Backbone as JSON Lines, residues from 0, in Angstrom:
{"i":0,"aa":"X","n":[107.88,106.43,116.23],"ca":[107.92,105.81,114.77],"c":[109.39,105.0,115.02]}
{"i":1,"aa":"X","n":[109.34,104.03,114.5],"ca":[110.72,103.4,114.28],"c":[111.72,103.74,113.53]}
{"i":2,"aa":"X","n":[112.88,103.72,113.85],"ca":[113.9,104.96,113.54],"c":[114.86,103.5,112.14]}
{"i":3,"aa":"X","n":[115.22,103.94,111.26],"ca":[116.08,102.99,110.08],"c":[117.1,103.26,109.52]}
{"i":4,"aa":"X","n":[118.0,103.12,109.15],"ca":[118.98,103.64,108.57],"c":[119.12,103.01,106.46]}
{"i":5,"aa":"X","n":[119.68,103.49,105.96],"ca":[119.4,103.15,104.68],"c":[120.03,103.59,104.09]}
{"i":6,"aa":"X","n":[120.87,102.78,102.47],"ca":[122.06,103.51,101.55],"c":[120.9,103.95,100.52]}
{"i":7,"aa":"X","n":[121.09,104.95,99.91],"ca":[120.59,105.93,99.06],"c":[121.69,106.31,97.86]}
{"i":8,"aa":"X","n":[121.42,105.96,96.43],"ca":[122.67,106.69,95.28],"c":[122.54,108.09,96.52]}
{"i":9,"aa":"X","n":[123.81,108.48,95.86],"ca":[124.11,110.05,96.14],"c":[123.41,110.94,95.43]}
{"i":10,"aa":"X","n":[122.95,110.55,94.27],"ca":[121.59,111.3,93.64],"c":[120.6,111.62,93.66]}
{"i":11,"aa":"X","n":[119.96,110.18,94.54],"ca":[118.48,110.34,94.3],"c":[118.5,110.76,96.17]}
{"i":12,"aa":"X","n":[119.78,110.52,97.15],"ca":[119.71,111.75,98.11],"c":[120.44,113.22,97.91]}
{"i":13,"aa":"X","n":[120.19,113.87,96.95],"ca":[120.15,115.38,96.19],"c":[119.06,115.29,95.31]}
{"i":14,"aa":"X","n":[118.16,114.87,95.35],"ca":[117.08,115.4,94.83],"c":[116.46,115.05,95.9]}
{"i":15,"aa":"X","n":[116.82,114.21,96.78],"ca":[114.93,114.1,98.03],"c":[115.34,115.61,98.86]}
{"i":16,"aa":"X","n":[116.46,115.5,99.51],"ca":[116.46,117.04,99.73],"c":[116.61,117.85,99.47]}
{"i":17,"aa":"X","n":[116.7,118.37,97.86],"ca":[115.3,119.04,96.81],"c":[114.17,118.58,97.25]}
{"i":18,"aa":"X","n":[113.73,118.01,96.98],"ca":[112.44,117.95,96.73],"c":[111.96,118.22,98.37]}
{"i":19,"aa":"X","n":[112.33,117.71,99.22],"ca":[111.44,118.09,100.83],"c":[111.31,119.92,100.63]}
{"i":20,"aa":"X","n":[112.64,120.13,100.14],"ca":[112.93,121.86,100.98],"c":[111.82,122.48,99.79]}
{"i":21,"aa":"X","n":[111.34,122.39,98.74],"ca":[110.63,122.85,98.31],"c":[109.63,122.21,98.18]}
{"i":22,"aa":"X","n":[108.81,121.55,98.98],"ca":[107.53,120.82,99.51],"c":[107.98,121.2,101.14]}
{"i":23,"aa":"X","n":[108.79,122.17,101.53],"ca":[108.97,122.14,102.97],"c":[108.1,121.11,104.18]}
{"i":24,"aa":"X","n":[109.39,120.05,103.55],"ca":[108.54,118.46,104.71],"c":[109.75,118.43,104.6]}
{"i":25,"aa":"X","n":[110.36,117.47,106.24],"ca":[111.58,116.66,105.89],"c":[111.25,115.76,105.36]}
{"i":26,"aa":"X","n":[113.29,115.45,105.04],"ca":[112.9,114.34,103.66],"c":[111.98,113.06,104.25]}
{"i":27,"aa":"X","n":[112.65,112.78,105.3],"ca":[112.16,111.51,106.16],"c":[110.18,111.38,105.48]}
{"i":28,"aa":"X","n":[110.1,112.21,105.3],"ca":[108.4,111.97,105.29],"c":[109.06,111.38,104.02]}
{"i":29,"aa":"X","n":[109.11,112.2,103.21],"ca":[109.1,111.37,101.48],"c":[109.39,110.25,101.45]}
{"i":30,"aa":"X","n":[110.2,110.04,102.69],"ca":[110.7,108.21,102.05],"c":[109.23,107.53,102.54]}
{"i":31,"aa":"X","n":[109.08,108.1,103.88],"ca":[107.95,107.0,103.86],"c":[107.1,107.33,103.62]}
{"i":32,"aa":"X","n":[106.97,108.33,102.55],"ca":[105.21,108.19,101.97],"c":[105.69,107.45,100.7]}
{"i":33,"aa":"X","n":[107.27,107.39,100.0],"ca":[107.34,106.36,98.93],"c":[107.64,105.39,99.38]}
{"i":34,"aa":"X","n":[108.02,104.4,100.61],"ca":[107.27,103.16,100.88],"c":[106.2,102.81,101.32]}
{"i":35,"aa":"X","n":[105.47,103.7,102.02],"ca":[103.75,103.39,101.76],"c":[102.87,103.13,100.27]}
{"i":36,"aa":"X","n":[103.35,104.34,99.72],"ca":[102.75,103.68,97.97],"c":[103.48,102.63,97.51]}
{"i":37,"aa":"X","n":[104.4,102.55,97.82],"ca":[104.97,101.43,97.48],"c":[104.66,99.91,97.39]}
{"i":38,"aa":"X","n":[104.24,100.11,99.27],"ca":[103.55,99.16,99.3],"c":[102.41,98.7,99.35]}
{"i":39,"aa":"X","n":[101.28,99.72,99.32],"ca":[100.16,99.68,99.05],"c":[100.03,99.39,97.03]}
{"i":40,"aa":"X","n":[101.07,99.9,96.21],"ca":[100.71,98.97,94.96],"c":[101.37,98.02,95.02]}
{"i":41,"aa":"X","n":[101.67,97.37,95.56],"ca":[102.57,95.51,95.63],"c":[101.54,95.48,96.06]}
{"i":42,"aa":"X","n":[100.48,95.14,97.73],"ca":[99.3,94.82,97.9],"c":[98.6,94.13,96.47]}
{"i":43,"aa":"X","n":[98.29,95.92,96.29],"ca":[97.24,96.15,95.05],"c":[97.33,94.47,93.84]}
{"i":44,"aa":"X","n":[98.84,94.63,93.24],"ca":[99.37,93.55,92.5],"c":[99.18,92.2,92.74]}
{"i":45,"aa":"X","n":[99.28,92.11,93.92],"ca":[98.98,90.78,94.46],"c":[97.08,89.89,94.81]}
{"i":46,"aa":"X","n":[97.01,90.96,95.31],"ca":[95.62,90.74,94.82],"c":[94.78,89.67,93.63]}
{"i":47,"aa":"X","n":[93.96,88.82,94.03],"ca":[93.23,88.39,93.07],"c":[92.44,89.48,92.43]}
{"i":48,"aa":"X","n":[91.82,89.12,91.68],"ca":[91.2,90.19,90.17],"c":[89.71,89.51,90.79]}
{"i":49,"aa":"X","n":[88.6,89.75,90.25],"ca":[87.52,89.36,90.26],"c":[87.43,88.24,89.82]}
{"i":50,"aa":"X","n":[88.0,88.43,88.86],"ca":[87.3,86.98,87.92],"c":[88.42,85.86,88.54]}
{"i":51,"aa":"X","n":[89.53,85.6,88.51],"ca":[90.3,84.5,89.04],"c":[89.17,84.67,90.88]}
{"i":52,"aa":"X","n":[88.71,85.3,91.25],"ca":[87.93,85.51,92.31],"c":[86.94,84.62,92.75]}
{"i":53,"aa":"X","n":[85.66,85.2,91.25],"ca":[84.6,84.18,90.52],"c":[84.87,83.15,90.34]}
{"i":54,"aa":"X","n":[85.89,83.12,89.66],"ca":[85.79,80.98,89.17],"c":[86.47,80.08,90.77]}
{"i":55,"aa":"X","n":[87.39,80.87,91.68],"ca":[87.99,80.39,92.29],"c":[86.21,79.76,94.1]}
{"i":56,"aa":"X","n":[85.48,80.43,93.53],"ca":[84.46,80.44,94.57],"c":[83.32,79.82,93.94]}
{"i":57,"aa":"X","n":[83.18,79.2,92.52],"ca":[82.5,79.0,91.5],"c":[82.25,77.28,92.22]}
{"i":58,"aa":"X","n":[80.47,77.67,92.27],"ca":[79.97,75.75,92.89],"c":[79.9,75.64,94.33]}
{"i":59,"aa":"X","n":[80.14,76.63,95.07],"ca":[80.38,76.6,96.57],"c":[79.38,76.35,97.0]}
{"i":60,"aa":"X","n":[78.07,76.97,96.55],"ca":[77.13,76.83,97.19],"c":[76.15,75.48,96.91]}
{"i":61,"aa":"X","n":[75.33,74.61,97.52],"ca":[74.84,73.78,97.36],"c":[73.35,73.63,97.73]}
{"i":62,"aa":"X","n":[73.07,75.0,97.92],"ca":[71.35,74.82,98.75],"c":[70.5,75.1,98.05]}
{"i":63,"aa":"X","n":[70.45,74.92,96.17],"ca":[69.36,75.04,95.94],"c":[69.53,76.64,95.26]}
{"i":64,"aa":"X","n":[68.66,76.73,94.81],"ca":[68.9,78.83,93.92],"c":[68.61,79.68,95.18]}
{"i":65,"aa":"X","n":[69.78,79.66,94.38],"ca":[70.79,81.28,95.87],"c":[69.88,82.11,95.45]}
{"i":66,"aa":"X","n":[69.25,83.01,94.59],"ca":[68.29,83.9,94.55],"c":[67.41,83.67,95.42]}
{"i":67,"aa":"X","n":[66.06,82.15,95.33],"ca":[65.24,82.1,96.08],"c":[65.85,81.91,97.59]}
{"i":68,"aa":"X","n":[66.5,81.44,98.21],"ca":[67.52,81.68,99.7],"c":[67.26,82.96,100.04]}
{"i":69,"aa":"X","n":[67.28,83.77,98.88],"ca":[67.7,85.66,99.49],"c":[66.59,86.2,99.5]}
{"i":70,"aa":"X","n":[65.71,86.06,98.66],"ca":[64.4,86.44,98.58],"c":[64.09,85.89,100.22]}
{"i":71,"aa":"X","n":[64.15,84.57,100.22],"ca":[63.18,84.25,101.26],"c":[63.53,84.54,102.91]}
{"i":72,"aa":"X","n":[64.74,84.7,102.97],"ca":[65.29,85.29,104.43],"c":[65.23,87.12,103.91]}
{"i":73,"aa":"X","n":[64.04,87.67,102.94],"ca":[64.23,89.0,102.95],"c":[62.78,89.38,103.28]}
{"i":74,"aa":"X","n":[62.57,88.38,103.1],"ca":[60.7,88.01,103.31],"c":[60.56,87.91,104.31]}
{"i":75,"aa":"X","n":[61.64,87.48,105.8],"ca":[61.06,87.2,107.43],"c":[61.78,88.96,107.11]}
{"i":76,"aa":"X","n":[62.56,89.24,107.29],"ca":[62.98,90.79,107.65],"c":[61.17,91.61,107.42]}
{"i":77,"aa":"X","n":[60.99,91.65,106.19],"ca":[59.73,92.33,105.95],"c":[58.47,91.31,107.35]}
{"i":78,"aa":"X","n":[58.61,90.88,107.8],"ca":[57.87,89.74,108.66],"c":[57.68,90.41,109.54]}
{"i":79,"aa":"X","n":[59.11,91.11,110.29],"ca":[59.81,91.26,111.49],"c":[59.2,92.53,111.75]}
{"i":80,"aa":"X","n":[58.6,94.09,110.25],"ca":[58.16,95.02,110.9],"c":[57.52,95.64,111.2]}
């Protein structure tokens, strides 16, 4: 695992040390967990919501009724069984 040097406020460092002691884990583990959690939150915020995805893909299917197409394909699967 790569090592990184970070500068943090002394008050935050004291809190990290106390929290690490309370949880009985290394302080570096708390920092790693915090970075991972922050990254996941940022990635979720940058992901388009369902409404945006639906709007962006509306009208892409140009081969007739999509439901009819699905039913026909599923019928082919049943014929093979």
